[in-house]
N, CA, C, O and CB atoms as a CASP TS submission, in Angstrom:
PFRMAT TS
TARGET T0000
AUTHOR 0000-0000-0000
METHOD Language model
MODEL 1
PARENT N/A
ATOM      1  N   MET     1      -1.817  -2.342  11.490  1.00  0.00           N
ATOM      2  CA  MET     1      -1.651  -3.409  10.512  1.00  0.00           C
ATOM      3  C   MET     1      -1.573  -2.839   9.093  1.00  0.00           C
ATOM      4  O   MET     1      -0.657  -3.150   8.331  1.00  0.00           O
ATOM      5  CB  MET     1      -2.807  -4.416  10.620  1.00  0.00           C
ATOM      6  N   ILE     2      -2.539  -2.011   8.764  1.00  0.00           N
ATOM      7  CA  ILE     2      -2.562  -1.464   7.408  1.00  0.00           C
ATOM      8  C   ILE     2      -1.407  -0.486   7.194  1.00  0.00           C
ATOM      9  O   ILE     2      -0.876  -0.376   6.089  1.00  0.00           O
ATOM     10  CB  ILE     2      -3.904  -0.767   7.136  1.00  0.00           C
ATOM     11  N   ASN     3      -1.023   0.225   8.260  1.00  0.00           N
ATOM     12  CA  ASN     3       0.107   1.149   8.131  1.00  0.00           C
ATOM     13  C   ASN     3       1.401   0.392   7.876  1.00  0.00           C
ATOM     14  O   ASN     3       2.246   0.852   7.108  1.00  0.00           O
ATOM     15  CB  ASN     3       0.243   2.011   9.391  1.00  0.00           C
ATOM     16  N   THR     4       1.563  -0.757   8.508  1.00  0.00           N
ATOM     17  CA  THR     4       2.732  -1.596   8.270  1.00  0.00           C
ATOM     18  C   THR     4       2.742  -2.087   6.832  1.00  0.00           C
ATOM     19  O   THR     4       3.785  -2.084   6.178  1.00  0.00           O
ATOM     20  CB  THR     4       2.757  -2.786   9.243  1.00  0.00           C
ATOM     21  N   LEU     5       1.591  -2.505   6.342  1.00  0.00           N
ATOM     22  CA  LEU     5       1.478  -2.979   4.962  1.00  0.00           C
ATOM     23  C   LEU     5       1.837  -1.868   3.981  1.00  0.00           C
ATOM     24  O   LEU     5       2.575  -2.098   3.023  1.00  0.00           O
ATOM     25  CB  LEU     5       0.055  -3.494   4.684  1.00  0.00           C
ATOM     26  N   ILE     6       1.328  -0.687   4.213  1.00  0.00           N
ATOM     27  CA  ILE     6       1.624   0.435   3.323  1.00  0.00           C
ATOM     28  C   ILE     6       3.109   0.770   3.359  1.00  0.00           C
ATOM     29  O   ILE     6       3.717   1.029   2.321  1.00  0.00           O
ATOM     30  CB  ILE     6       0.793   1.667   3.711  1.00  0.00           C
ATOM     31  N   SER     7       3.694   0.764   4.561  1.00  0.00           N
ATOM     32  CA  SER     7       5.124   1.062   4.683  1.00  0.00           C
ATOM     33  C   SER     7       5.975   0.045   3.926  1.00  0.00           C
ATOM     34  O   SER     7       6.915   0.418   3.224  1.00  0.00           O
ATOM     35  CB  SER     7       5.536   1.089   6.158  1.00  0.00           C
ATOM     36  N   LEU     8       5.647  -1.234   4.067  1.00  0.00           N
ATOM     37  CA  LEU     8       6.394  -2.273   3.362  1.00  0.00           C
ATOM     38  C   LEU     8       6.236  -2.149   1.852  1.00  0.00           C
ATOM     39  O   LEU     8       7.205  -2.312   1.110  1.00  0.00           O
ATOM     40  CB  LEU     8       5.939  -3.651   3.820  1.00  0.00           C
ATOM     41  N   LEU     9       5.031  -1.863   1.399  1.00  0.00           N
ATOM     42  CA  LEU     9       4.805  -1.729  -0.035  1.00  0.00           C
ATOM     43  C   LEU     9       5.548  -0.532  -0.619  1.00  0.00           C
ATOM     44  O   LEU     9       6.071  -0.599  -1.731  1.00  0.00           O
ATOM     45  CB  LEU     9       3.321  -1.603  -0.319  1.00  0.00           C
ATOM     46  N   ILE    10       5.590   0.565   0.140  1.00  0.00           N
ATOM     47  CA  ILE    10       6.349   1.729  -0.334  1.00  0.00           C
ATOM     48  C   ILE    10       7.832   1.375  -0.431  1.00  0.00           C
ATOM     49  O   ILE    10       8.502   1.734  -1.399  1.00  0.00           O
ATOM     50  CB  ILE    10       6.141   2.948   0.611  1.00  0.00           C
ATOM     51  N   LEU    11       8.337   0.667   0.582  1.00  0.00           N
ATOM     52  CA  LEU    11       9.736   0.250   0.557  1.00  0.00           C
ATOM     53  C   LEU    11      10.023  -0.657  -0.635  1.00  0.00           C
ATOM     54  O   LEU    11      10.998  -0.441  -1.355  1.00  0.00           O
ATOM     55  CB  LEU    11      10.100  -0.465   1.858  1.00  0.00           C
ATOM     56  N   PHE    12       9.181  -1.675  -0.852  1.00  0.00           N
ATOM     57  CA  PHE    12       9.368  -2.587  -1.976  1.00  0.00           C
ATOM     58  C   PHE    12       9.218  -1.868  -3.309  1.00  0.00           C
ATOM     59  O   PHE    12       9.900  -2.202  -4.278  1.00  0.00           O
ATOM     60  CB  PHE    12       8.377  -3.738  -1.893  1.00  0.00           C
ATOM     61  N   TRP    13       8.321  -0.876  -3.361  1.00  0.00           N
ATOM     62  CA  TRP    13       8.107  -0.118  -4.587  1.00  0.00           C
ATOM     63  C   TRP    13       9.353   0.678  -4.942  1.00  0.00           C
ATOM     64  O   TRP    13       9.764   0.724  -6.102  1.00  0.00           O
ATOM     65  CB  TRP    13       6.900   0.816  -4.443  1.00  0.00           C
ATOM     66  N   ILE    14       9.960   1.313  -3.921  1.00  0.00           N
ATOM     67  CA  ILE    14      11.184   2.083  -4.164  1.00  0.00           C
ATOM     68  C   ILE    14      12.313   1.163  -4.611  1.00  0.00           C
ATOM     69  O   ILE    14      13.059   1.489  -5.534  1.00  0.00           O
ATOM     70  CB  ILE    14      11.599   2.858  -2.897  1.00  0.00           C
ATOM     71  N   VAL    15      12.437  -0.002  -3.945  1.00  0.00           N
ATOM     72  CA  VAL    15      13.463  -0.969  -4.349  1.00  0.00           C
ATOM     73  C   VAL    15      13.207  -1.439  -5.778  1.00  0.00           C
ATOM     74  O   VAL    15      14.149  -1.596  -6.554  1.00  0.00           O
ATOM     75  CB  VAL    15      13.489  -2.179  -3.382  1.00  0.00           C
ATOM     76  N   GLY    16      11.946  -1.662  -6.130  1.00  0.00           N
ATOM     77  CA  GLY    16      11.600  -2.080  -7.486  1.00  0.00           C
ATOM     78  C   GLY    16      11.918  -1.020  -8.524  1.00  0.00           C
ATOM     79  O   GLY    16      12.351  -1.340  -9.631  1.00  0.00           O
ATOM     80  N   LEU    17      11.705   0.243  -8.172  1.00  0.00           N
ATOM     81  CA  LEU    17      12.029   1.318  -9.102  1.00  0.00           C
ATOM     82  C   LEU    17      13.529   1.441  -9.303  1.00  0.00           C
ATOM     83  O   LEU    17      13.991   1.694 -10.416  1.00  0.00           O
ATOM     84  CB  LEU    17      11.461   2.637  -8.604  1.00  0.00           C
ATOM     85  N   VAL    18      14.290   1.264  -8.232  1.00  0.00           N
ATOM     86  CA  VAL    18      15.741   1.391  -8.324  1.00  0.00           C
ATOM     87  C   VAL    18      16.338   0.222  -9.095  1.00  0.00           C
ATOM     88  O   VAL    18      17.206   0.417  -9.946  1.00  0.00           O
ATOM     89  CB  VAL    18      16.362   1.474  -6.927  1.00  0.00           C
ATOM     90  N   SER    19      15.872  -1.001  -8.801  1.00  0.00           N
ATOM     91  CA  SER    19      16.470  -2.180  -9.423  1.00  0.00           C
ATOM     92  C   SER    19      15.672  -2.703 -10.621  1.00  0.00           C
ATOM     93  O   SER    19      16.069  -3.691 -11.239  1.00  0.00           O
ATOM     94  CB  SER    19      16.608  -3.275  -8.397  1.00  0.00           C
ATOM     95  N   HIS    20      14.564  -2.059 -10.952  1.00  0.00           N
ATOM     96  CA  HIS    20      13.716  -2.438 -12.098  1.00  0.00           C
ATOM     97  C   HIS    20      13.215  -3.880 -11.988  1.00  0.00           C
ATOM     98  O   HIS    20      13.167  -4.599 -12.986  1.00  0.00           O
ATOM     99  CB  HIS    20      14.491  -2.261 -13.409  1.00  0.00           C
ATOM    100  N   ILE    21      12.844  -4.299 -10.778  1.00  0.00           N
ATOM    101  CA  ILE    21      12.296  -5.649 -10.561  1.00  0.00           C
ATOM    102  C   ILE    21      10.858  -5.503 -10.075  1.00  0.00           C
ATOM    103  O   ILE    21      10.622  -4.928  -9.012  1.00  0.00           O
ATOM    104  CB  ILE    21      13.163  -6.468  -9.523  1.00  0.00           C
ATOM    105  N   GLY    22       9.909  -6.008 -10.826  1.00  0.00           N
ATOM    106  CA  GLY    22       8.508  -6.047 -10.393  1.00  0.00           C
ATOM    107  C   GLY    22       7.887  -4.690 -10.136  1.00  0.00           C
ATOM    108  O   GLY    22       7.008  -4.573  -9.283  1.00  0.00           O
ATOM    109  N   GLY    23       8.309  -3.680 -10.836  1.00  0.00           N
ATOM    110  CA  GLY    23       7.817  -2.331 -10.588  1.00  0.00           C
ATOM    111  C   GLY    23       6.318  -2.181 -10.779  1.00  0.00           C
ATOM    112  O   GLY    23       5.653  -1.536  -9.968  1.00  0.00           O
ATOM    113  N   ASP    24       5.775  -2.767 -11.841  1.00  0.00           N
ATOM    114  CA  ASP    24       4.344  -2.640 -12.109  1.00  0.00           C
ATOM    115  C   ASP    24       3.508  -3.355 -11.058  1.00  0.00           C
ATOM    116  O   ASP    24       2.482  -2.835 -10.619  1.00  0.00           O
ATOM    117  CB  ASP    24       4.017  -3.187 -13.487  1.00  0.00           C
ATOM    118  N   PHE    25       3.937  -4.533 -10.655  1.00  0.00           N
ATOM    119  CA  PHE    25       3.200  -5.303  -9.661  1.00  0.00           C
ATOM    120  C   PHE    25       3.190  -4.582  -8.318  1.00  0.00           C
ATOM    121  O   PHE    25       2.143  -4.475  -7.681  1.00  0.00           O
ATOM    122  CB  PHE    25       3.807  -6.702  -9.508  1.00  0.00           C
ATOM    123  N   ILE    26       4.334  -4.093  -7.890  1.00  0.00           N
ATOM    124  CA  ILE    26       4.428  -3.383  -6.622  1.00  0.00           C
ATOM    125  C   ILE    26       3.643  -2.071  -6.683  1.00  0.00           C
ATOM    126  O   ILE    26       3.015  -1.672  -5.702  1.00  0.00           O
ATOM    127  CB  ILE    26       5.900  -3.112  -6.266  1.00  0.00           C
ATOM    128  N   HIS    27       3.682  -1.404  -7.837  1.00  0.00           N
ATOM    129  CA  HIS    27       2.926  -0.166  -7.987  1.00  0.00           C
ATOM    130  C   HIS    27       1.428  -0.439  -7.840  1.00  0.00           C
ATOM    131  O   HIS    27       0.722   0.327  -7.184  1.00  0.00           O
ATOM    132  CB  HIS    27       3.223   0.490  -9.354  1.00  0.00           C
ATOM    133  N   THR    28       0.945  -1.513  -8.437  1.00  0.00           N
ATOM    134  CA  THR    28      -0.466  -1.876  -8.319  1.00  0.00           C
ATOM    135  C   THR    28      -0.830  -2.177  -6.871  1.00  0.00           C
ATOM    136  O   THR    28      -1.869  -1.725  -6.389  1.00  0.00           O
ATOM    137  CB  THR    28      -0.786  -3.085  -9.205  1.00  0.00           C
ATOM    138  N   LEU    29       0.011  -2.933  -6.173  1.00  0.00           N
ATOM    139  CA  LEU    29      -0.254  -3.236  -4.767  1.00  0.00           C
ATOM    140  C   LEU    29      -0.219  -1.975  -3.912  1.00  0.00           C
ATOM    141  O   LEU    29      -1.008  -1.837  -2.977  1.00  0.00           O
ATOM    142  CB  LEU    29       0.761  -4.252  -4.243  1.00  0.00           C
ATOM    143  N   LEU    30       0.684  -1.060  -4.223  1.00  0.00           N
ATOM    144  CA  LEU    30       0.771   0.189  -3.475  1.00  0.00           C
ATOM    145  C   LEU    30      -0.500   1.014  -3.650  1.00  0.00           C
ATOM    146  O   LEU    30      -1.028   1.547  -2.674  1.00  0.00           O
ATOM    147  CB  LEU    30       1.995   0.998  -3.922  1.00  0.00           C
ATOM    148  N   VAL    31      -0.988   1.125  -4.856  1.00  0.00           N
ATOM    149  CA  VAL    31      -2.219   1.867  -5.113  1.00  0.00           C
ATOM    150  C   VAL    31      -3.387   1.216  -4.382  1.00  0.00           C
ATOM    151  O   VAL    31      -4.229   1.914  -3.816  1.00  0.00           O
ATOM    152  CB  VAL    31      -2.506   1.940  -6.626  1.00  0.00           C
ATOM    153  N   LEU    32      -3.446  -0.111  -4.387  1.00  0.00           N
ATOM    154  CA  LEU    32      -4.493  -0.823  -3.673  1.00  0.00           C
ATOM    155  C   LEU    32      -4.413  -0.560  -2.167  1.00  0.00           C
ATOM    156  O   LEU    32      -5.435  -0.306  -1.529  1.00  0.00           O
ATOM    157  CB  LEU    32      -4.395  -2.322  -3.954  1.00  0.00           C
ATOM    158  N   ALA    33      -3.216  -0.619  -1.601  1.00  0.00           N
ATOM    159  CA  ALA    33      -3.048  -0.395  -0.169  1.00  0.00           C
ATOM    160  C   ALA    33      -3.415   1.031   0.226  1.00  0.00           C
ATOM    161  O   ALA    33      -4.035   1.244   1.268  1.00  0.00           O
ATOM    162  CB  ALA    33      -1.617  -0.695   0.243  1.00  0.00           C
ATOM    163  N   VAL    34      -3.040   1.998  -0.586  1.00  0.00           N
ATOM    164  CA  VAL    34      -3.371   3.390  -0.282  1.00  0.00           C
ATOM    165  C   VAL    34      -4.873   3.606  -0.357  1.00  0.00           C
ATOM    166  O   VAL    34      -5.432   4.321   0.476  1.00  0.00           O
ATOM    167  CB  VAL    34      -2.647   4.345  -1.247  1.00  0.00           C
ATOM    168  N   SER    35      -5.540   3.004  -1.337  1.00  0.00           N
ATOM    169  CA  SER    35      -6.989   3.170  -1.434  1.00  0.00           C
ATOM    170  C   SER    35      -7.702   2.502  -0.259  1.00  0.00           C
ATOM    171  O   SER    35      -8.707   3.027   0.220  1.00  0.00           O
ATOM    172  CB  SER    35      -7.502   2.595  -2.757  1.00  0.00           C
ATOM    173  N   VAL    36      -7.207   1.358   0.215  1.00  0.00           N
ATOM    174  CA  VAL    36      -7.795   0.721   1.397  1.00  0.00           C
ATOM    175  C   VAL    36      -7.563   1.593   2.628  1.00  0.00           C
ATOM    176  O   VAL    36      -8.455   1.732   3.466  1.00  0.00           O
ATOM    177  CB  VAL    36      -7.196  -0.695   1.615  1.00  0.00           C
ATOM    178  N   PHE    37      -6.370   2.182   2.744  1.00  0.00           N
ATOM    179  CA  PHE    37      -6.057   3.072   3.860  1.00  0.00           C
ATOM    180  C   PHE    37      -6.991   4.278   3.876  1.00  0.00           C
ATOM    181  O   PHE    37      -7.511   4.643   4.930  1.00  0.00           O
ATOM    182  CB  PHE    37      -4.598   3.536   3.781  1.00  0.00           C
ATOM    183  N   ILE    38      -7.208   4.897   2.718  1.00  0.00           N
ATOM    184  CA  ILE    38      -8.105   6.050   2.624  1.00  0.00           C
ATOM    185  C   ILE    38      -9.534   5.635   2.951  1.00  0.00           C
ATOM    186  O   ILE    38     -10.256   6.377   3.616  1.00  0.00           O
ATOM    187  CB  ILE    38      -8.038   6.681   1.217  1.00  0.00           C
ATOM    188  N   PHE    39      -9.945   4.464   2.493  1.00  0.00           N
ATOM    189  CA  PHE    39     -11.278   3.957   2.796  1.00  0.00           C
ATOM    190  C   PHE    39     -11.452   3.789   4.304  1.00  0.00           C
ATOM    191  O   PHE    39     -12.495   4.147   4.850  1.00  0.00           O
ATOM    192  CB  PHE    39     -11.524   2.619   2.074  1.00  0.00           C
ATOM    193  N   ASN    40     -10.436   3.246   4.981  1.00  0.00           N
ATOM    194  CA  ASN    40     -10.509   3.071   6.431  1.00  0.00           C
ATOM    195  C   ASN    40     -10.579   4.410   7.157  1.00  0.00           C
ATOM    196  O   ASN    40     -11.286   4.534   8.157  1.00  0.00           O
ATOM    197  CB  ASN    40      -9.307   2.276   6.925  1.00  0.00           C
ATOM    198  N   ILE    41      -9.860   5.406   6.668  1.00  0.00           N
ATOM    199  CA  ILE    41      -9.916   6.727   7.299  1.00  0.00           C
ATOM    200  C   ILE    41     -11.299   7.346   7.118  1.00  0.00           C
ATOM    201  O   ILE    41     -11.849   7.933   8.050  1.00  0.00           O
ATOM    202  CB  ILE    41      -8.833   7.658   6.711  1.00  0.00           C
ATOM    203  N   VAL    42     -11.854   7.216   5.927  1.00  0.00           N
ATOM    204  CA  VAL    42     -13.159   7.809   5.650  1.00  0.00           C
ATOM    205  C   VAL    42     -14.254   7.111   6.454  1.00  0.00           C
ATOM    206  O   VAL    42     -15.141   7.775   6.992  1.00  0.00           O
ATOM    207  CB  VAL    42     -13.474   7.734   4.150  1.00  0.00           C
ATOM    208  N   MET    43     -14.204   5.798   6.543  1.00  0.00           N
ATOM    209  CA  MET    43     -15.238   5.044   7.259  1.00  0.00           C
ATOM    210  C   MET    43     -15.058   5.124   8.781  1.00  0.00           C
ATOM    211  O   MET    43     -16.012   4.884   9.520  1.00  0.00           O
ATOM    212  CB  MET    43     -15.221   3.581   6.811  1.00  0.00           C
ATOM    213  N   GLY    44     -13.881   5.449   9.248  1.00  0.00           N
ATOM    214  CA  GLY    44     -13.643   5.546  10.686  1.00  0.00           C
ATOM    215  C   GLY    44     -13.120   4.246  11.239  1.00  0.00           C
ATOM    216  O   GLY    44     -13.201   3.198  10.598  1.00  0.00           O
ATOM    217  N   ARG    45     -12.583   4.328  12.439  1.00  0.00           N
ATOM    218  CA  ARG    45     -11.995   3.156  13.089  1.00  0.00           C
ATOM    219  C   ARG    45     -13.044   2.141  13.512  1.00  0.00           C
ATOM    220  O   ARG    45     -12.725   0.958  13.628  1.00  0.00           O
ATOM    221  CB  ARG    45     -11.190   3.582  14.293  1.00  0.00           C
ATOM    222  N   GLY    46     -14.266   2.551  13.745  1.00  0.00           N
ATOM    223  CA  GLY    46     -15.304   1.634  14.225  1.00  0.00           C
ATOM    224  C   GLY    46     -15.853   0.706  13.155  1.00  0.00           C
ATOM    225  O   GLY    46     -16.520  -0.276  13.481  1.00  0.00           O
ATOM    226  N   ALA    47     -15.593   0.988  11.906  1.00  0.00           N
ATOM    227  CA  ALA    47     -16.145   0.183  10.809  1.00  0.00           C
ATOM    228  C   ALA    47     -15.211  -0.985  10.529  1.00  0.00           C
ATOM    229  O   ALA    47     -14.342  -0.890   9.662  1.00  0.00           O
ATOM    230  CB  ALA    47     -16.350   1.045   9.524  1.00  0.00           C
ATOM    231  N   ARG    48     -15.380  -2.074  11.247  1.00  0.00           N
ATOM    232  CA  ARG    48     -14.569  -3.279  11.044  1.00  0.00           C
ATOM    233  C   ARG    48     -15.417  -4.323  10.347  1.00  0.00           C
ATOM    234  O   ARG    48     -16.588  -4.506  10.678  1.00  0.00           O
ATOM    235  CB  ARG    48     -14.016  -3.829  12.394  1.00  0.00           C
ATOM    236  N   VAL    49     -14.829  -5.002   9.390  1.00  0.00           N
ATOM    237  CA  VAL    49     -15.550  -6.052   8.652  1.00  0.00           C
ATOM    238  C   VAL    49     -15.188  -7.388   9.231  1.00  0.00           C
ATOM    239  O   VAL    49     -15.678  -8.417   8.764  1.00  0.00           O
ATOM    240  CB  VAL    49     -15.226  -6.013   7.135  1.00  0.00           C
TER
END
């Protein structure tokens, strides 16, 4: 689930950079998704909220 979210955000971020639409918003969401992904890796798969 989170990998799909990160993949979509990276895709939208690249499209935003190319077309200059919503670049800052997508960049913020991308940073948030990557930090959540890293948090999940550090905490392990068993740590579900």
